[in-house]
Each structure stands twice: as C-alpha cells, then as structure tokens.
C-alpha positions in Angstrom: -8.7 66.8 23.1 -5.5 67.5 21.1 -7.5 69.0 18.3 -9.2 71.4 20.7 -5.9 72.5 22.2 -4.4 72.9 18.8 -7.3 75.0 17.6 -7.2 77.2 20.8 -3.4 77.7 20.3 -4.0 78.6 16.6 -6.6 81.2 17.6 -4.3 82.7 20.2 -1.5 83.0 17.6 -3.8 84.6 15.1 -5.0 87.2 17.7 -1.4 88.0 18.6 -0.4 88.5 15.0 -3.4 90.7 14.3 -2.6 92.8 17.3 1.1 93.1 16.2 0.1 94.4 12.7 -2.5 96.8 14.2 -5.7 95.1 12.9 -6.9 94.7 16.5 -6.5 97.5 18.9 -7.5 97.0 22.5 -7.7 100.2 24.7 -8.5 100.3 28.4 -11.4 102.6 28.9 -11.8 102.4 32.7 -9.2 101.5 35.3 -9.6 98.5 37.6 -10.5 99.1 41.2 -10.3 96.7 44.2 -13.6 96.2 46.0 -13.9 97.8 49.4 -14.2 95.4 52.3 -15.1 96.3 55.9 -14.2 94.0 58.7 -15.7 94.5 62.2 -15.1 92.7 65.5 -14.4 89.0 65.6 -12.6 86.8 68.0 -9.7 84.4 67.8 -10.3 80.8 69.0 -9.1 79.8 72.4 -7.7 76.4 73.3 -6.9 74.7 76.6 -4.6 71.7 76.6 -3.3 69.5 79.4 -0.1 67.9 78.3 2.6 65.8 80.1 5.8 67.4 81.3 9.2 66.1 80.3 12.2 66.4 82.5 15.6 66.4 80.8 18.8 65.9 82.7 22.2 64.4 82.5 24.2 61.8 84.6 27.6 60.3 84.4 27.9 56.7 83.4 31.0 54.4 82.9 30.8 52.4 79.7 33.2 49.6 78.9 34.5 49.8 75.3 36.0 46.7 73.7 39.7 46.7 72.7 40.1 46.1 69.0 43.4 44.8 67.6 44.2 44.2 63.9 46.9 41.6 63.1 48.3 41.6 59.6 49.2 38.2 58.2 52.9 37.4 57.9 54.5 37.1 54.5 51.8 38.8 52.5 53.3 42.2 51.5 51.9 44.5 48.9 54.0 45.3 45.8 55.1 48.8 45.4 
C-alpha cells in the first residue's frame, strides 16, 4: 500500500515538474456547463402530533437555612 502511494506521489510530482518546464501543456477547449434541471410540483409532508401540555408557574415557599458558625482554635496563630 505504501509503495502504491509513493508511486502515485512520484507520478504527480513528475507531471507537475513537466508542466512547470513546459513539456506538458493542457488547454481548455470547451467551457464547463451545469446541467439544466426542471422541477415541477411536489408536496411537503404533513404531520399531526398530539402532545402533552406543560404548565409552568411560580409560588412562594419558606425554606429554613442552617446557621453555620466557624470557631478558630485558641492559641494556634499563623506566623507572619
């Protein structure tokens, strides 16, 4: 597989070099043209779905929050 890729790469390099030195000259003799396409009629699909309804509302509630106290140990001071 590597040999095939290396051979293909070498061929591409040789073609590019030959084009650069003018040994190969490629000229476009006819311009490209997109094909003409005609689309007629058609219909988009239609779907019907019965889904549940969701009611969103707010209400006031009283929530008890715990009181947190931090006590530092006595006699353990940081050095400055």
